[in-house]
C-alpha positions as CSV (number, residue, x, y, z in Angstrom):
1,M,108.1,115.0,94.1
2,V,104.9,113.5,92.9
3,N,101.8,115.5,92.4
4,G,99.9,113.0,94.7
5,K,98.5,109.6,94.9
6,V,95.8,107.7,93.3
7,L,94.6,104.3,93.3
8,I,93.0,102.4,90.1
9,Y,91.0,99.8,90.9
10,G,90.8,97.6,87.5
11,G,94.2,99.0,86.6
12,R,94.8,96.2,84.0
13,G,91.8,96.9,82.2
14,A,91.7,99.1,78.8
15,L,90.4,101.9,80.6
16,G,92.3,101.3,83.8
17,A,95.5,100.8,82.1
18,S,94.9,104.0,80.3
19,C,94.4,105.7,83.5
20,V,97.6,104.2,85.0
21,Q,99.6,105.7,81.9
22,F,98.1,108.8,82.1
23,F,98.4,109.8,85.6
24,K,102.2,108.5,85.4
25,S,102.8,110.7,82.7
26,N,101.5,113.7,84.6
27,N,103.9,112.7,87.4
28,W,101.6,111.1,89.7
29,W,102.0,108.1,91.9
30,V,99.6,105.3,91.0
31,G,98.7,102.0,92.6
32,C,97.0,99.3,90.7
33,I,94.4,96.9,92.3
34,D,93.4,94.1,89.9
35,L,93.7,90.3,89.2
36,T,97.1,90.5,87.7
37,E,99.9,93.3,88.0
38,N,100.5,96.4,85.9
39,D,104.0,96.8,85.2
40,S,103.6,100.7,85.0
41,A,101.8,101.1,88.2
42,D,103.9,102.0,91.3
43,V,102.5,99.5,93.3
44,N,100.3,96.5,92.6
45,I,97.5,94.9,94.9
46,V,96.6,91.7,93.2
47,V,93.0,90.5,94.3
48,D,92.5,86.9,94.5
49,R,89.4,85.8,92.3
50,D,88.5,82.9,94.2
51,A,88.2,84.8,97.8
52,D,84.7,85.7,98.9
53,W,83.7,89.4,99.1
54,V,84.7,89.9,102.7
55,S,88.0,88.5,102.3
56,Q,88.7,90.5,99.2
57,E,87.9,93.5,101.0
58,Q,90.4,92.6,104.1
59,N,93.1,91.7,101.8
60,V,93.1,94.8,99.8
61,L,92.5,97.4,103.0
62,S,95.4,95.6,104.7
63,K,97.9,95.9,101.6
64,V,96.7,99.5,101.0
65,E,97.4,100.4,104.6
66,A,100.9,98.7,104.5
67,T,101.6,100.7,100.9
68,L,100.7,104.1,102.1
69,N,102.3,104.0,105.6
70,G,100.0,106.8,106.6
71,D,99.9,108.8,103.3
72,K,96.4,110.1,102.2
73,L,95.2,109.5,98.7
74,D,94.1,112.3,96.5
75,A,91.9,109.9,94.5
76,V,90.4,106.4,94.3
77,I,89.2,105.2,91.0
78,C,87.4,102.5,90.2
79,V,86.9,101.3,86.4
80,A,86.5,97.4,87.1
81,G,83.8,95.7,85.6
82,G,82.4,93.5,82.9
83,W,79.8,92.7,80.9
84,A,77.2,90.0,80.3
85,G,74.1,89.7,78.3
86,G,70.9,87.3,79.1
87,N,67.4,87.7,80.1
88,A,65.7,85.7,82.8
89,K,65.2,82.4,80.8
90,K,68.6,81.1,81.3
91,D,71.9,81.6,83.6
92,L,70.1,84.6,85.4
93,A,71.8,83.9,88.4
94,K,75.1,82.8,86.9
95,N,75.4,86.2,85.1
96,S,74.1,88.1,88.1
97,D,76.5,86.7,90.1
98,L,79.4,87.5,87.7
99,M,78.4,90.9,87.4
100,W,77.8,91.7,90.9
101,K,81.5,90.3,91.6
102,Q,83.1,92.5,88.9
103,S,81.3,95.8,89.2
104,V,79.6,95.9,93.0
105,W,82.1,94.1,94.9
106,S,85.1,96.2,93.4
107,S,83.0,99.7,93.9
108,T,82.2,98.7,97.5
109,I,85.8,97.8,98.3
110,S,86.9,101.1,96.7
111,A,84.5,103.1,98.8
112,T,85.9,101.2,101.9
113,V,89.4,101.9,100.8
114,A,88.2,105.8,100.5
115,A,86.4,105.9,103.7
116,N,89.8,104.8,105.3
117,H,92.5,106.5,103.2
118,L,91.3,109.5,101.2
119,M,92.4,112.7,102.2
120,S,89.6,115.6,103.0
121,G,88.4,116.9,99.6
122,G,89.5,113.8,97.7
123,L,87.9,112.0,94.8
124,L,86.3,108.7,94.7
125,V,85.0,107.6,91.0
126,L,82.7,104.7,90.4
127,T,81.6,103.3,87.0
128,G,78.0,103.0,86.2
129,A,76.5,102.5,83.1
130,N,73.9,104.7,80.8
131,P,71.7,101.6,80.1
132,A,71.1,100.7,83.7
133,L,68.9,104.1,84.3
134,N,66.4,102.0,82.7
135,G,65.3,98.4,82.3
136,T,67.8,96.2,80.6
137,P,65.9,93.0,79.6
138,G,68.6,91.7,77.1
139,M,71.0,91.9,80.1
140,I,69.5,91.8,83.5
141,G,72.2,90.8,85.6
142,Y,74.6,93.8,84.2
143,G,71.8,96.2,84.7
144,M,71.1,95.3,88.2
145,A,74.6,95.4,89.1
146,K,75.2,98.9,87.9
147,A,72.0,100.2,89.1
148,A,73.4,99.2,92.5
149,V,76.6,101.0,91.7
150,H,74.2,104.3,90.8
151,Q,72.4,103.6,94.3
152,L,76.0,103.2,96.2
153,T,77.0,106.7,94.5
154,K,74.0,108.6,95.6
155,S,74.5,106.9,99.3
156,L,78.4,107.8,99.7
157,S,77.6,111.5,98.6
158,E,75.4,112.2,101.6
159,E,76.2,112.9,105.2
160,D,77.1,110.2,107.4
161,S,78.2,107.8,104.3
162,G,81.8,107.5,106.2
163,L,83.7,109.0,103.6
164,P,86.1,111.8,104.8
165,E,84.9,115.5,105.0
166,N,84.1,117.3,101.5
167,S,85.0,114.1,99.4
168,F,83.8,114.2,96.2
169,V,81.9,110.9,94.8
170,V,81.1,110.8,91.1
171,S,79.9,107.8,88.6
172,I,80.8,107.8,84.9
173,L,78.2,106.4,82.9
174,P,79.8,105.5,79.5
175,I,77.7,104.7,76.5
176,T,80.5,103.1,74.4
177,L,84.3,103.2,75.3
178,D,86.9,103.1,72.3
179,T,88.8,99.7,73.5
180,P,90.7,97.4,71.3
181,M,88.1,94.5,72.3
182,N,85.0,96.8,71.1
183,R,86.9,97.6,67.9
184,K,87.5,94.0,67.5
185,W,84.0,92.8,68.1
186,M,82.1,95.7,66.6
187,P,84.5,96.7,63.6
188,T,81.7,98.2,61.7
189,A,80.1,100.6,64.1
190,D,80.8,104.6,64.0
191,F,84.0,105.1,66.2
192,G,82.9,108.8,66.2
193,T,80.3,107.9,68.8
194,W,83.0,106.1,71.1
195,T,84.3,107.9,73.8
196,P,88.0,108.0,73.8
197,L,90.1,106.5,77.0
198,D,92.4,109.4,77.0
199,F,89.4,111.9,77.4
200,V,88.3,109.8,80.3
201,A,91.7,109.6,82.1
202,G,91.8,113.1,81.4
203,L,88.4,114.0,82.9
204,F,89.7,111.8,86.1
205,L,92.9,113.9,86.5
206,K,90.8,117.5,86.3
207,W,88.4,116.0,89.0
208,T,91.2,114.6,91.2
209,K,92.8,118.3,90.9
210,G,89.5,119.6,92.0
211,E,89.0,121.2,88.5
212,E,85.5,121.4,86.9
213,R,83.7,118.9,89.3
214,P,79.8,118.5,88.9
215,A,77.5,118.3,91.9
216,N,78.5,115.5,94.5
217,G,76.8,112.3,93.8
218,S,76.1,113.0,90.1
219,L,75.8,110.1,87.5
220,V,77.6,111.6,84.6
221,K,76.8,110.3,81.2
222,L,79.8,110.2,78.6
223,V,78.0,111.2,75.4
224,T,80.0,111.2,72.2
225,K,79.0,112.5,68.8
226,D,81.2,113.2,66.0
227,A,84.3,112.4,67.9
228,K,83.5,115.1,70.6
229,T,82.5,114.4,74.0
230,E,80.3,115.9,76.4
231,L,79.2,115.4,80.1
232,V,75.5,114.9,80.6
233,I,74.0,114.7,84.1
234,A,71.5,112.1,84.6
235,D,68.4,112.8,86.4
């Protein structure tokens, strides 16, 4: 018998794959939603990158419904996303469109999955960004998309959002995650200020089990210093 069921949207990325492995190692059924399959997951739902927003949502919903066959999810965890720099002078629409697809599309589809398949008291995690609490002139498209995720989190946490009773919605706001790609591109950085992926996965597991949850709708900064991470609730 498994402990429960979770869906990881973005389960092939560095953080997503870490979450899949972590939950699996703790005897949870794990479904992965991404552009490609994660062989470690129990079920994979592959998103067509060329489909429009509505079609992606419909496809994911239908596959989740068929997979669950009436069962409910303990958690829907969206760690899909990406990054693009740039200001208003060049490629603003192009970069913003990419960021919207990677962060906002995935977050809203995750919210719809949660509204239809999350159990009462279940968990929905979205991924925001600490810089998007303020202006982001060097990465405007990224900042806009992540700010939209923050707003979505607040909306989903309130009454009449469509989520099941007593659902818990939260956004994590990482500063820098300790991923292989970040180490590749920033080899001289202070890794002691980077948040380990296992810490984030362990945090998700605790929240899924109803442990140490902050207030519903919180935007939770992950602040790491000297290899120790603390949670700071954004104003």
